[in-house]
C-alpha positions in Angstrom: 0.0 0.0 0.0 1.4 3.4 -0.9 2.0 6.1 1.8 -0.9 8.2 0.4 -3.4 5.4 0.4 -2.2 4.3 3.9 -2.7 7.9 5.1 -6.1 8.1 3.6 -7.2 4.7 5.0 -6.0 5.6 8.5 -7.7 9.0 8.3 -11.0 7.4 7.2 -10.8 5.1 10.3 -10.1 8.1 12.5 -12.9 10.1 11.0 -15.3 7.2 11.6 -14.2 6.9 15.2 -14.2 10.6 16.1 -16.7 12.2 13.8 -19.1 9.6 12.4 -19.8 8.1 15.8 -21.9 11.2 16.6 -23.5 11.5 13.1 -27.3 11.3 12.9 -26.9 10.1 9.3 -24.8 7.0 10.3 -26.2 3.6 9.2 -23.7 1.4 11.0 -23.4 0.9 14.7 -19.7 -0.2 14.7 -17.5 2.8 15.1 -14.9 1.8 12.5 -17.3 0.2 10.0 -18.1 1.9 6.8 -21.5 3.7 6.6 -23.7 3.3 3.6 -23.9 7.1 3.3 -20.1 7.6 3.0 -20.3 7.5 -0.8 -22.4 10.7 -0.7 -20.8 12.3 2.4 -18.8 15.5 1.8 -16.3 14.5 4.5 -15.4 11.3 2.7 -15.7 12.7 -0.8 -13.2 15.5 -0.1 -11.0 13.6 2.4 -8.4 12.7 -0.3 -8.1 16.4 -1.2 -7.8 17.4 2.5 -5.1 14.8 3.1 -3.3 16.1 0.0 -3.4 19.6 1.4 -1.9 18.5 4.7 0.7 16.4 3.0 1.7 19.4 0.8 1.8 22.0 3.5 2.6 20.0 6.6 1.6 23.1 8.6 -1.2 25.6 8.0 -1.3 26.9 4.4 -1.2 30.6 4.0 -5.0 30.8 4.0 -5.4 28.4 6.9 -6.9 24.9 6.7 -10.4 26.1 7.6 -10.5 28.5 4.7 -9.0 25.8 2.4 -11.6 23.2 3.4 -14.4 25.8 2.9 -13.0 26.6 -0.5 -13.0 22.9 -1.4 -16.6 22.7 -0.4 -17.6 25.8 -2.4 -15.9 24.5 -5.5 -17.4 21.0 -5.1 -20.9 22.6 -4.6 -20.4 24.9 -7.7 -19.3 22.0 -9.8 -22.1 19.8 -8.3 -19.5 17.2 -7.5 -21.1 16.6 -4.1 -24.8 16.9 -3.2 -24.5 17.7 0.5 -22.4 20.8 0.2 -23.3 24.1 2.0 -23.8 25.1 5.6 -25.6 21.9 6.5 -23.0 19.5 5.1 -21.2 17.2 7.4 -17.8 18.6 6.3 -18.9 22.2 7.0 -20.1 21.1 10.5 -17.0 19.0 11.2 -14.3 20.7 9.1 -12.0 21.5 12.1 -12.3 17.9 13.5 -11.7 16.4 10.1 -8.6 18.4 9.5 -7.4 17.6 13.0 -7.8 13.8 12.5 -6.0 14.0 9.1 -3.1 16.1 10.6 -2.7 13.6 13.4 -2.5 10.7 11.0 -0.1 12.5 8.6 2.1 13.6 11.6 2.3 10.0 12.9 3.2 8.7 9.4 6.0 11.3 9.0 7.3 10.4 12.4 7.4 6.7 11.5 9.2 7.4 8.2 11.8 9.6 10.0 12.3 6.8 12.6 12.9 4.2 9.9 
């Protein structure tokens, strides 16, 4: 498994544990199990892009991660790439927590690579 796909997989598990566990849209009771709604959820649809942002910048980009995530959401909404964009979307409500989980995973992976 490539480092990028490893980071994404670990971030997905972390999001399921920390964010999805409280989601009223959740269809699975197991905290690490995939939810049937993930294929339409803005968090999971944009998670690869969020991980890419964090991998590229390592620290806050000049505009800040919050602004970057909201820009991703706006572009996705404008292009109709996701159907649950906007103020009520899961990613809008949980942007800070999603970025935090992704940062933790990327930081751990960088530490592991440096230790090897």
